[in-house]
All heavy atoms as an XYZ file, in Angstrom:
716
protein
N      12.010      7.054      5.160
C      10.625      7.094      5.561
C       9.755      6.648      4.394
O      10.003      7.000      3.248
C      10.249      8.514      5.991
C       8.769      8.693      6.115
S       7.995      9.492      7.520
C       9.119      9.657      8.782
N       8.740      5.877      4.699
C       7.741      5.473      3.710
C       6.640      6.521      3.724
O       6.139      6.881      4.791
C       7.163      4.079      4.034
C       8.253      3.023      3.921
C       5.984      3.765      3.111
C       7.826      1.645      4.388
N       6.274      6.990      2.542
C       5.203      7.968      2.411
C       4.036      7.324      1.686
O       4.200      6.795      0.582
C       5.693      9.187      1.636
C       4.696     10.314      1.601
C       5.270     11.553      0.957
O       6.073     12.235      1.621
O       4.916     11.828     -0.212
N       2.871      7.378      2.322
C       1.656      6.807      1.749
C       0.716      7.961      1.412
O       0.369      8.757      2.284
C       0.961      5.844      2.735
C      -0.304      5.265      2.112
C       1.910      4.740      3.166
N       0.329      8.045      0.154
C      -0.581      9.082     -0.300
C      -1.827      8.415     -0.874
O      -1.733      7.638     -1.823
C       0.098      9.944     -1.372
O      -0.822     10.864     -1.913
N      -2.971      8.708     -0.263
C      -4.239      8.161     -0.742
C      -5.076      9.336     -1.211
O      -5.421     10.216     -0.431
C      -4.971      7.372      0.361
C      -6.299      6.855     -0.143
C      -4.105      6.241      0.875
N      -5.352      9.359     -2.511
C      -6.152     10.418     -3.104
C      -7.377      9.804     -3.767
O      -7.508      8.578     -3.821
C      -5.314     11.201     -4.101
C      -4.114     11.855     -3.447
C      -3.190     12.522     -4.442
O      -3.305     12.336     -5.646
N      -2.266     13.306     -3.930
N      -8.236     10.641     -4.284
C      -9.492     10.172     -4.872
C      -9.279      9.177     -6.006
O     -10.018      8.203     -6.128
C     -10.308     11.361     -5.366
C     -11.682     10.983     -5.844
C     -12.500     12.191     -6.210
C     -13.895     11.771     -6.645
N     -14.760     12.897     -6.907
N      -8.257      9.385     -6.844
C      -8.083      8.548     -8.024
C      -6.833      7.679     -8.012
O      -6.579      6.957     -8.966
C      -8.099      9.420     -9.277
C      -9.443     10.099     -9.477
C      -9.523     10.888    -10.761
O      -8.546     10.941    -11.513
O     -10.603     11.447    -11.022
N      -6.032      7.746     -6.940
C      -4.845      6.891     -6.898
C      -4.276      6.776     -5.493
O      -4.596      7.567     -4.614
C      -3.775      7.403     -7.871
C      -3.320      8.802     -7.552
O      -2.756      9.041     -6.501
N      -3.554      9.727     -8.448
N      -3.458      5.772     -5.340
C      -2.712      5.527     -4.109
C      -1.253      5.426     -4.516
O      -0.927      4.791     -5.520
C      -3.120      4.191     -3.467
C      -4.569      4.232     -3.004
C      -2.190      3.829     -2.315
C      -5.067      2.887     -2.536
N      -0.376      6.018     -3.716
C       1.044      5.796     -3.942
C       1.735      5.545     -2.609
O       1.380      6.129     -1.590
C       1.688      6.971     -4.686
O       1.744      8.110     -3.864
N       2.673      4.628     -2.649
C       3.500      4.299     -1.496
C       4.929      4.364     -2.007
O       5.294      3.633     -2.924
C       3.181      2.884     -0.950
C       4.060      2.560      0.242
C       1.702      2.760     -0.589
N       5.722      5.260     -1.422
C       7.088      5.441     -1.900
C       8.070      5.493     -0.735
O       7.705      5.861      0.378
C       7.232      6.739     -2.725
O       6.827      7.852     -1.931
C       6.406      6.680     -3.994
N       9.293      5.115     -1.026
C      10.368      5.225     -0.056
C      10.653      3.926      0.673
O      10.048      2.880      0.414
N      11.590      4.033      1.592
C      11.996      2.907      2.430
C      11.968      3.368      3.875
O      12.313      4.510      4.182
C      13.398      2.428      2.052
C      13.456      1.831      0.678
N      13.035      0.550      0.411
C      13.849      2.359     -0.503
C      13.191      0.312     -0.886
N      13.678      1.397     -1.462
N      11.589      2.502      4.769
C      11.421      2.886      6.167
C      12.732      3.285      6.833
O      12.782      4.249      7.584
C      10.756      1.747      6.944
N      13.769      2.532      6.600
C      15.024      2.787      7.299
C      14.996      2.325      8.741
O      15.797      2.753      9.563
N      14.084      1.438      9.052
C      13.958      0.898     10.409
C      15.111     -0.033     10.749
O      15.586     -0.073     11.875
C      12.610      0.172     10.528
C      12.339     -0.462     11.861
C      11.849      0.298     12.913
C      12.531     -1.827     12.070
C      11.585     -0.280     14.143
C      12.272     -2.413     13.287
C      11.792     -1.634     14.321
O      11.524     -2.219     15.538
N      15.552     -0.787      9.763
C      16.631     -1.768      9.941
C      17.321     -1.952      8.593
O      16.825     -1.483      7.562
C      16.069     -3.100     10.446
N      18.462     -2.651      8.563
C      19.141     -2.892      7.286
C      18.237     -3.634      6.292
O      17.331     -4.379      6.686
C      20.339     -3.764      7.675
C      20.568     -3.490      9.118
C      19.208     -3.197      9.701
N      18.511     -3.419      5.019
C      17.761     -4.094      3.962
C      17.748     -5.601      4.212
O      18.772     -6.189      4.554
C      18.404     -3.786      2.607
O      17.689     -4.405      1.576
N      16.599     -6.199      4.058
C      16.449     -7.630      4.298
C      16.049     -7.956      5.726
O      15.655     -9.077      6.028
N      16.137     -6.968      6.628
C      15.771     -7.163      8.032
C      14.738     -6.139      8.489
O      14.368     -6.115      9.663
C      17.014     -7.056      8.911
C      18.071     -8.072      8.597
C      19.342     -7.830      9.401
O      19.350     -7.104     10.382
N      20.419     -8.451      8.977
N      14.286     -5.303      7.573
C      13.403     -4.190      7.922
C      11.954     -4.658      7.981
O      11.294     -4.825      6.959
C      13.577     -3.065      6.899
C      12.976     -1.763      7.354
O      11.900     -1.770      7.980
O      13.597     -0.719      7.087
N      11.445     -4.850      9.199
C      10.079     -5.351      9.357
C       9.026     -4.338      8.932
O       7.929     -4.717      8.524
C       9.805     -5.844     10.791
C       9.949     -4.700     11.803
C      10.715     -7.015     11.147
C       9.465     -5.045     13.202
N       9.347     -3.056      9.004
C       8.391     -2.033      8.589
C       8.222     -2.073      7.071
O       7.094     -2.104      6.562
C       8.812     -0.635      9.088
C       7.827      0.425      8.592
C       8.896     -0.615     10.611
N       9.338     -2.101      6.350
C       9.260     -2.228      4.880
C       8.556     -3.523      4.485
O       7.719     -3.528      3.582
C      10.656     -2.181      4.252
S      11.270     -0.520      3.936
N       8.884     -4.598      5.166
C       8.268     -5.890      4.849
C       6.763     -5.855      5.083
O       5.990     -6.383      4.270
C       8.912     -6.996      5.676
N       6.340     -5.216      6.152
C       4.910     -5.126      6.451
C       4.157     -4.331      5.403
O       3.094     -4.754      4.922
N       4.703     -3.183      5.026
C       4.041     -2.347      4.015
C       4.052     -3.050      2.656
O       3.054     -3.041      1.940
C       4.684     -0.949      3.944
C       4.123     -0.152      2.775
C       4.460     -0.193      5.246
N       5.156     -3.694      2.323
C       5.228     -4.446      1.062
C       4.187     -5.553      1.028
O       3.529     -5.771      0.001
C       6.621     -5.047      0.884
O       7.575     -4.038      0.680
N       4.015     -6.240      2.133
C       3.022     -7.310      2.210
C       1.617     -6.760      2.006
O       0.808     -7.352      1.283
C       3.136     -8.049      3.547
O       4.447     -8.623      3.642
C       2.091     -9.143      3.680
N       1.322     -5.629      2.634
C      -0.001     -5.025      2.456
C      -0.255     -4.636      1.000
O      -1.350     -4.878      0.479
C      -0.149     -3.798      3.350
C      -0.313     -4.051      4.841
C      -0.229     -2.742      5.623
C      -1.628     -4.760      5.128
N       0.736     -4.055      0.328
C       0.535     -3.646     -1.063
C       0.374     -4.853     -1.979
O      -0.501     -4.871     -2.843
C       1.681     -2.746     -1.566
O       2.914     -3.428     -1.470
C       1.756     -1.448     -0.781
N       1.198     -5.873     -1.773
C       1.094     -7.074     -2.603
C      -0.220     -7.808     -2.353
O      -0.837     -8.328     -3.295
C       2.293     -7.979     -2.360
C       3.583     -7.368     -2.878
C       4.814     -8.170     -2.491
O       4.726     -9.312     -2.080
N       5.973     -7.557     -2.625
N      -0.655     -7.834     -1.105
C      -1.933     -8.481     -0.784
C      -3.096     -7.715     -1.407
O      -4.077     -8.325     -1.861
C      -2.108     -8.594      0.727
N      -3.006     -6.396     -1.440
C      -4.063     -5.595     -2.061
C      -4.209     -5.947     -3.538
O      -5.312     -6.237     -4.008
C      -3.778     -4.098     -1.894
C      -4.716     -3.158     -2.649
C      -6.164     -3.353     -2.220
C      -4.270     -1.713     -2.464
N      -3.108     -5.952     -4.268
C      -3.168     -6.273     -5.698
C      -3.664     -7.696     -5.916
O      -4.547     -7.946     -6.746
C      -1.797     -6.058     -6.371
C      -1.444     -4.572     -6.378
C      -1.783     -6.620     -7.791
C      -2.452     -3.676     -7.072
N      -3.132     -8.652     -5.160
C      -3.561    -10.054     -5.303
C      -5.048    -10.203     -4.993
O      -5.767    -10.933     -5.687
C      -2.722    -10.958     -4.407
N      -5.525     -9.506     -3.976
C      -6.941     -9.591     -3.608
C      -7.825     -9.014     -4.697
O      -8.841     -9.617     -5.064
C      -7.185     -8.853     -2.289
O      -6.510     -9.496     -1.239
N      -7.452     -7.855     -5.223
C      -8.253     -7.255     -6.299
C      -8.291     -8.174     -7.514
O      -9.353     -8.430     -8.079
C      -7.708     -5.866     -6.677
C      -7.975     -4.864     -5.546
C      -8.339     -5.374     -7.988
C      -7.305     -3.508     -5.746
N      -7.132     -8.710     -7.894
C      -7.077     -9.549     -9.091
C      -7.744    -10.909     -8.913
O      -8.272    -11.468     -9.874
C      -5.630     -9.714     -9.538
C      -5.049     -8.422    -10.106
C      -3.625     -8.550    -10.598
O      -2.911     -9.483    -10.166
O      -3.226     -7.700    -11.413
N      -7.747    -11.441     -7.695
C      -8.316    -12.771     -7.465
C      -9.754    -12.766     -6.962
O     -10.453    -13.766     -7.112
C      -7.441    -13.553     -6.482
C      -6.139    -13.975     -7.105
O      -6.118    -14.813     -8.000
N      -5.041    -13.384     -6.663
N     -10.194    -11.659     -6.386
C     -11.522    -11.633     -5.784
C     -12.517    -10.748     -6.533
O     -13.697    -10.730     -6.182
C     -11.425    -11.165     -4.326
C     -10.555    -12.035     -3.406
C     -10.418    -11.379     -2.037
C     -11.112    -13.441     -3.297
N     -12.031    -10.025     -7.547
C     -12.922     -9.159     -8.322
C     -12.651     -9.371     -9.811
O     -11.705    -10.065    -10.182
C     -12.717     -7.664     -7.977
O     -11.513     -7.199     -8.581
C     -12.678     -7.422     -6.476
N     -13.437     -8.729    -10.625
C     -13.236     -8.757    -12.067
C     -12.295     -7.652    -12.534
O     -11.930     -7.586    -13.709
C     -14.586     -8.625    -12.789
C     -15.565     -9.755    -12.484
C     -15.073    -11.108    -12.970
O     -14.509    -11.173    -14.085
O     -15.248    -12.095    -12.232
N     -11.912     -6.757    -11.627
C     -11.069     -5.615    -11.983
C      -9.655     -6.058    -12.341
O      -9.133     -7.025    -11.786
C     -10.991     -4.617    -10.821
C     -12.319     -3.956    -10.540
O     -13.191     -3.942    -11.423
O     -12.490     -3.451     -9.413
N      -9.062     -5.324    -13.242
C      -7.654     -5.492    -13.607
C      -7.032     -4.104    -13.551
O      -6.926     -3.404    -14.552
C      -7.499     -6.111    -15.001
C      -8.019     -7.535    -15.095
C      -7.264     -8.472    -14.126
N      -7.890     -9.775    -14.012
C      -8.641    -10.169    -12.989
N      -8.887     -9.360    -11.992
N      -9.147    -11.374    -12.950
N      -6.657     -3.691    -12.353
C      -6.224     -2.308    -12.165
C      -4.875     -2.000    -12.802
O      -4.055     -2.889    -13.027
C      -6.126     -2.180    -10.645
C      -5.815     -3.573    -10.188
C      -6.572     -4.474    -11.134
N      -4.675     -0.732    -13.054
C      -3.393     -0.234    -13.541
C      -2.541      0.070    -12.308
O      -2.951      0.857    -11.451
C      -3.625      1.018    -14.374
S      -2.109      1.710    -15.039
N      -1.374     -0.577    -12.224
C      -0.516     -0.346    -11.062
C       0.950     -0.550    -11.433
O       1.283     -1.158    -12.440
C      -0.887     -1.269     -9.897
C      -0.644     -2.733    -10.154
C       0.559     -3.329     -9.797
C      -1.613     -3.534    -10.743
C       0.796     -4.674    -10.036
C      -1.395     -4.877    -10.986
C      -0.185     -5.445    -10.618
O       0.046     -6.775    -10.858
N       1.796     -0.006    -10.576
C       3.248     -0.203    -10.651
C       3.675     -0.690     -9.279
O       3.277     -0.114     -8.262
C       3.980      1.121    -10.969
C       3.578      1.657    -12.329
C       5.498      0.938    -10.873
C       4.044      3.084    -12.579
N       4.464     -1.746     -9.260
C       5.006     -2.226     -7.999
C       6.467     -2.601     -8.235
O       6.779     -3.372     -9.137
C       4.168     -3.390     -7.410
C       4.559     -3.667     -5.983
C       4.204     -4.601     -8.279
C       3.542     -4.504     -5.217
N       7.349     -1.978     -7.472
C       8.794     -2.182     -7.584
C       9.397     -1.803     -6.232
O       8.718     -1.192     -5.402
C       9.360     -1.310     -8.702
N      10.657     -2.140     -5.988
C      11.263     -1.770     -4.707
C      11.133     -0.263     -4.431
O      11.558      0.566     -5.229
C      12.730     -2.181     -4.864
C      12.682     -3.312     -5.852
C      11.587     -2.918     -6.807
N      10.477      0.065     -3.344
C      10.322      1.454     -2.935
C       9.238      2.229     -3.647
O       9.055      3.417     -3.398
N       8.466      1.555     -4.526
C       7.419      2.256     -5.292
C       6.185      1.357     -5.445
O       6.285      0.205     -5.846
C       7.899      2.634     -6.706
C       9.089      3.574     -6.647
C       6.770      3.267     -7.506
C       9.747      3.797     -7.995
N       5.036      1.912     -5.122
C       3.758      1.265     -5.406
C       2.794      2.369     -5.810
O       2.617      3.340     -5.081
C       3.222      0.527     -4.181
C       1.817      0.013     -4.353
C       1.552     -1.051     -5.201
C       0.758      0.589     -3.670
C       0.255     -1.527     -5.368
C      -0.541      0.118     -3.819
C      -0.784     -0.941     -4.669
N       2.189      2.228     -6.966
C       1.192      3.186     -7.431
C       0.015      2.401     -7.993
O       0.205      1.468     -8.769
C       1.766      4.119     -8.488
C       2.871      5.006     -7.920
C       3.402      5.979     -8.943
C       4.572      6.699     -8.313
N       4.450      8.099     -8.261
N      -1.169      2.801     -7.600
C      -2.396      2.141     -8.039
C      -3.411      3.194     -8.425
O      -3.711      4.096     -7.643
C      -2.961      1.274     -6.906
C      -4.352      0.680     -7.111
C      -4.347     -0.352     -8.239
C      -4.864      0.067     -5.820
N      -3.952      3.069     -9.654
C      -5.035      3.956    -10.072
C      -6.345      3.365     -9.563
O      -6.667      2.214     -9.853
C      -5.057      4.095    -11.590
C      -3.865      4.864    -12.103
C      -3.969      5.151    -13.574
C      -2.724      5.927    -13.982
N      -2.794      6.415    -15.339
N      -7.090      4.158     -8.821
C      -8.321      3.675     -8.200
C      -9.581      4.249     -8.844
O     -10.680      3.874     -8.457
C      -8.338      4.023     -6.697
O      -8.221      5.440     -6.541
C      -7.205      3.334     -5.965
N      -9.415      5.089     -9.831
C     -10.546      5.814    -10.418
C     -11.679      4.903    -10.885
O     -12.840      5.158    -10.598
C     -10.060      6.678    -11.582
C     -11.161      7.476    -12.241
C     -10.648      8.309    -13.381
C     -11.781      9.081    -14.024
N     -11.329      9.831    -15.177
N     -11.371      3.842    -11.606
C     -12.413      3.021    -12.220
C     -12.629      1.681    -11.520
O     -13.151      0.750    -12.131
C     -12.069      2.787    -13.696
C     -12.045      4.091    -14.484
O     -12.929      4.942    -14.244
O     -11.144      4.264    -15.318
N     -12.259      1.582    -10.257
C     -12.417      0.309     -9.551
C     -13.864      0.081     -9.132
O     -14.612      1.025     -8.858
C     -11.525      0.280     -8.308
C     -10.018      0.273     -8.543
C      -9.280      0.259     -7.213
C      -9.594     -0.900     -9.403
N     -14.232     -1.183     -9.054
C     -15.562     -1.567     -8.586
C     -15.688     -1.292     -7.087
O     -14.691     -1.050     -6.395
C     -15.790     -3.057     -8.846
O     -14.907     -3.820     -8.033
N     -16.913     -1.378     -6.591
C     -17.135     -1.192     -5.152
C     -16.408     -2.265     -4.342
O     -15.902     -1.987     -3.261
C     -18.633     -1.188     -4.839
C     -19.354      0.053     -5.331
C     -18.753      1.349     -4.793
O     -18.503      1.447     -3.575
O     -18.525      2.279     -5.599
N     -16.348     -3.489     -4.874
C     -15.609     -4.566     -4.197
C     -14.147     -4.191     -4.036
O     -13.565     -4.352     -2.966
C     -15.683     -5.865     -5.001
C     -16.871     -6.727     -4.731
C     -16.721     -8.031     -5.505
O     -16.451     -8.023     -6.708
N     -16.897     -9.135     -4.816
N     -13.539     -3.715     -5.095
C     -12.127     -3.335     -5.044
C     -11.904     -2.136     -4.133
O     -10.907     -2.076     -3.407
C     -11.598     -3.026     -6.442
O     -11.518     -4.217     -7.202
N     -12.839     -1.200     -4.154
C     -12.717     -0.043     -3.269
C     -12.766     -0.475     -1.806
O     -12.086      0.099     -0.951
C     -13.793      0.989     -3.583
C     -13.546      1.694     -4.900
C     -14.655      2.668     -5.227
C     -14.405      3.313     -6.592
N     -15.480      4.218     -6.991
N     -13.564     -1.487     -1.511
C     -13.607     -2.040     -0.161
C     -12.245     -2.637      0.220
O     -11.758     -2.446      1.330
C     -14.705     -3.111     -0.063
C     -14.885     -3.677      1.306
C     -15.598     -2.969      2.270
C     -14.351     -4.907      1.638
C     -15.761     -3.493      3.545
C     -14.511     -5.434      2.907
C     -15.217     -4.723      3.863
N     -11.615     -3.326     -0.723
C     -10.280     -3.880     -0.486
C      -9.248     -2.767     -0.287
O      -8.352     -2.884      0.556
C      -9.872     -4.809     -1.625
C     -10.712     -6.079     -1.756
C     -10.420     -6.780     -3.081
C     -10.483     -7.006     -0.579
N      -9.384     -1.691     -1.039
C      -8.506     -0.534     -0.861
C      -8.703      0.055      0.543
O      -7.731      0.405      1.221
C      -8.747      0.533     -1.947
C      -8.041      1.836     -1.611
C      -8.292      0.014     -3.306
N      -9.938      0.138      0.987
C     -10.205      0.626      2.347
C      -9.544     -0.267      3.391
O      -8.984      0.219      4.376
C     -11.711      0.698      2.613
C     -12.395      1.816      1.840
O     -11.702      2.714      1.314
O     -13.645      1.780      1.755
N      -9.592     -1.563      3.164
C      -8.946     -2.512      4.075
C      -7.432     -2.295      4.102
O      -6.805     -2.308      5.165
C      -9.283     -3.941      3.657
O      -8.625     -4.859      4.503
N      -6.833     -2.087      2.930
C      -5.410     -1.764      2.847
C      -5.105     -0.532      3.678
O      -4.138     -0.491      4.440
C      -5.002     -1.536      1.383
C      -3.708     -0.780      1.231
C      -2.493     -1.421      1.361
C      -3.724      0.588      0.983
C      -1.300     -0.719      1.240
C      -2.540      1.297      0.851
C      -1.324      0.643      0.986
N      -5.944      0.495      3.529
C      -5.710      1.745      4.237
C      -5.798      1.555      5.747
O      -5.001      2.129      6.495
C      -6.682      2.823      3.753
C      -6.336      4.195      4.248
C      -5.155      4.811      3.868
C      -7.182      4.876      5.099
C      -4.820      6.074      4.328
C      -6.860      6.135      5.573
C      -5.680      6.738      5.189
N      -6.733      0.753      6.217
C      -6.824      0.444      7.651
C      -5.520     -0.199      8.127
O      -4.962      0.169      9.161
C      -8.032     -0.477      7.947
C      -7.976     -1.027      9.362
C      -9.337      0.278      7.721
N      -5.007     -1.149      7.347
C      -3.768     -1.830      7.711
C      -2.574     -0.907      7.731
O      -1.770     -0.917      8.671
N      -2.434     -0.075      6.705
C      -1.275      0.812      6.635
C      -1.370      1.914      7.700
O      -0.341      2.330      8.252
C      -1.072      1.355      5.205
C      -1.922      2.555      4.901
C       0.386      1.660      4.947
N      -2.566      2.356      8.037
C      -2.717      3.335      9.123
C      -2.329      2.717     10.466
O      -1.709      3.384     11.302
C      -4.150      3.863      9.182
S      -4.526      5.081      7.913
N      -2.665      1.446     10.664
C      -2.250      0.750     11.879
C      -0.737      0.673     11.972
O      -0.150      0.866     13.053
N      -0.098      0.411     10.859
C       1.367      0.379     10.856
C       1.943      1.763     11.115
O       2.927      1.908     11.840
C       1.891     -0.181      9.536
C       1.640     -1.669      9.389
S       2.703     -2.401      8.146
C       4.306     -2.187      8.882
N       1.338      2.801     10.535
C       1.817      4.168     10.750
C       1.665      4.568     12.217
O       2.522      5.257     12.772
C       1.073      5.140      9.841
N       0.594      4.110     12.849
C       0.417      4.375     14.284
C       1.487      3.674     15.122
O       1.983      4.223     16.096
C      -0.971      3.915     14.753
C      -2.090      4.816     14.255
O      -1.811      5.951     13.791
O      -3.255      4.377     14.311
N       1.829      2.468     14.717
C       2.823      1.678     15.452
C       4.253      2.155     15.190
O       5.118      2.034     16.060
C       2.695      0.193     15.102
N       4.509      2.688     14.000
C       5.857      3.111     13.589
C       5.809      4.525     13.009
O       6.157      4.732     11.836
C       6.431      2.128     12.570
C       6.567      0.729     13.102
C       5.587     -0.232     12.843
C       7.669      0.356     13.865
C       5.698     -1.512     13.344
C       7.795     -0.930     14.364
C       6.798     -1.855     14.111
O       6.921     -3.127     14.609
N       5.432      5.520     13.806
C       5.242      6.869     13.270
C       6.509      7.540     12.750
O       6.428      8.461     11.935
C       4.661      7.648     14.455
C       5.123      6.900     15.653
C       5.161      5.457     15.239
N       7.672      7.099     13.171
C       8.916      7.678     12.685
C       9.361      7.086     11.348
O      10.364      7.515     10.786
C      10.034      7.491     13.707
C       9.766      8.251     14.988
O       9.177      9.319     14.966
N      10.187      7.693     16.102
N       8.608      6.083     10.851
C       9.018      5.368      9.652
C       7.981      5.359      8.543
O       8.293      5.043      7.402
C       9.401      3.931     10.017
C      10.490      3.915     11.047
C      10.209      3.750     12.386
C      11.829      4.099     10.681
C      11.219      3.751     13.347
C      12.849      4.105     11.625
C      12.526      3.928     12.952
O      13.530      3.956     13.895
N       6.713      5.680      8.881
C       5.626      5.713      7.887
C       4.842      6.998      8.089
O       4.427      7.313      9.204
C       4.674      4.514      8.037
C       5.411      3.194      7.932
C       3.547      4.597      6.994
C       4.553      1.982      8.248
N       4.624      7.714      6.991
C       3.855      8.953      7.035
C       2.703      8.850      6.064
O       2.886      8.504      4.893
C       4.745     10.138      6.675
C       4.030     11.460      6.689
C       4.947     12.614      6.310
O       5.955     12.427      5.659
N       4.582     13.801      6.712
N       1.495      9.146      6.544
C       0.301      9.204      5.693
C       0.122     10.664      5.295
O       0.067     11.538      6.163
C      -0.955      8.703      6.435
C      -0.740      7.351      7.102
C      -2.164      8.704      5.490
C      -0.566      6.198      6.186
N       0.049     10.923      3.987
C      -0.123     12.306      3.508
C      -1.390     12.430      2.698
O      -1.912     11.467      2.213
C       1.088     12.799      2.692
C       2.308     12.870      3.561
C       1.345     11.936      1.485
Protein backbone atom coordinates (compact mmCIF):
# COMPACT_ATOMS: atom_id res chain seq x y z
CA UNK A 1 0.00 0.00 0.00
CA UNK A 2 1.15 3.53 -0.77
CA UNK A 3 0.78 5.90 2.17
CA UNK A 4 0.51 9.62 1.50
CA UNK A 5 0.97 11.97 4.44
CA UNK A 6 0.40 15.69 3.95
CA UNK A 7 1.26 17.82 6.95
CA UNK A 8 1.80 21.54 7.49
CA UNK A 9 5.56 21.42 6.85
CA UNK A 10 6.09 18.31 4.72
CA UNK A 11 4.67 15.69 2.41
CA UNK A 12 5.71 12.07 2.37
CA UNK A 13 4.74 9.27 0.03
CA UNK A 14 5.99 5.83 1.01
CA UNK A 15 5.49 2.23 0.01
CA UNK A 16 4.44 0.33 -3.07
CA UNK A 17 0.88 -0.24 -4.23
CA UNK A 18 1.10 -3.95 -4.91
CA UNK A 19 -1.54 -3.58 -7.61
CA UNK A 20 0.52 -5.51 -10.16
CA UNK A 21 4.06 -6.89 -10.55
CA UNK A 22 6.93 -4.40 -10.55
CA UNK A 23 7.16 -2.69 -13.92
CA UNK A 24 3.44 -3.25 -14.61
CA UNK A 25 1.92 -1.48 -11.61
CA UNK A 26 -0.16 1.41 -12.94
CA UNK A 27 -0.95 2.68 -9.45
CA UNK A 28 2.73 3.01 -8.53
CA UNK A 29 3.44 4.55 -11.92
CA UNK A 30 0.66 7.10 -11.49
CA UNK A 31 1.80 8.19 -8.03
CA UNK A 32 5.43 8.30 -9.17
CA UNK A 33 4.45 10.50 -12.10
CA UNK A 34 2.59 12.90 -9.82
CA UNK A 35 5.55 13.22 -7.44
CA UNK A 36 8.08 13.72 -10.24
CA UNK A 37 5.81 16.25 -11.95
CA UNK A 38 5.45 18.16 -8.68
CA UNK A 39 9.21 18.52 -8.23
CA UNK A 40 9.77 19.39 -11.91
CA UNK A 41 6.98 21.98 -11.79
CA UNK A 42 8.32 23.64 -8.65
CA UNK A 43 11.86 23.75 -10.02
CA UNK A 44 10.88 24.95 -13.50
CA UNK A 45 7.97 27.27 -12.75
CA UNK A 46 9.10 28.95 -9.52
CA UNK A 47 12.26 30.30 -7.94
CA UNK A 48 12.04 27.72 -5.13
CA UNK A 49 14.62 24.98 -4.72
CA UNK A 50 12.92 22.68 -2.25
CA UNK A 51 14.53 20.10 -0.03
CA UNK A 52 13.29 16.67 -1.10
CA UNK A 53 14.15 12.98 -1.34
CA UNK A 54 12.91 10.87 -4.20
CA UNK A 55 13.79 7.17 -4.53
CA UNK A 56 11.91 3.92 -5.21
CA UNK A 57 9.11 3.75 -2.65
CA UNK A 58 10.04 7.06 -0.96
CA UNK A 59 9.19 10.69 -1.63
CA UNK A 60 9.62 13.40 0.99
CA UNK A 61 9.25 17.12 0.42
CA UNK A 62 9.70 19.92 2.95
CA UNK A 63 6.99 22.49 2.30
CA UNK A 64 7.65 24.90 5.17
CA UNK A 65 9.42 27.65 3.21
CA UNK A 66 7.76 27.30 -0.20
CA UNK A 67 6.36 30.27 -2.08
CA UNK A 68 2.63 30.66 -2.70
CA UNK A 69 3.22 29.49 -6.29
CA UNK A 70 4.81 26.27 -5.08
CA UNK A 71 2.10 25.75 -2.49
CA UNK A 72 -0.44 25.98 -5.30
CA UNK A 73 1.47 23.25 -7.15
CA UNK A 74 1.48 21.15 -3.98
CA UNK A 75 -2.30 21.60 -3.78
CA UNK A 76 -2.57 20.41 -7.38
CA UNK A 77 -0.48 17.33 -6.51
CA UNK A 78 -2.80 16.62 -3.60
CA UNK A 79 -5.89 16.86 -5.84
CA UNK A 80 -4.29 14.34 -8.21
CA UNK A 81 -3.22 11.89 -5.53
CA UNK A 82 -6.64 12.09 -3.83
CA UNK A 83 -8.25 11.24 -7.17
CA UNK A 84 -6.02 8.21 -7.43
CA UNK A 85 -6.82 7.20 -3.84
CA UNK A 86 -10.53 7.42 -4.67
CA UNK A 87 -10.03 5.25 -7.74
CA UNK A 88 -7.73 2.73 -5.99
CA UNK A 89 -8.69 2.79 -2.29
CA UNK A 90 -7.15 -0.62 -1.58
CA UNK A 91 -3.75 0.57 -2.82
CA UNK A 92 -3.39 4.23 -1.72
CA UNK A 93 -4.11 5.62 1.73
CA UNK A 94 -4.16 9.32 2.62
CA UNK A 95 -3.19 9.87 6.27
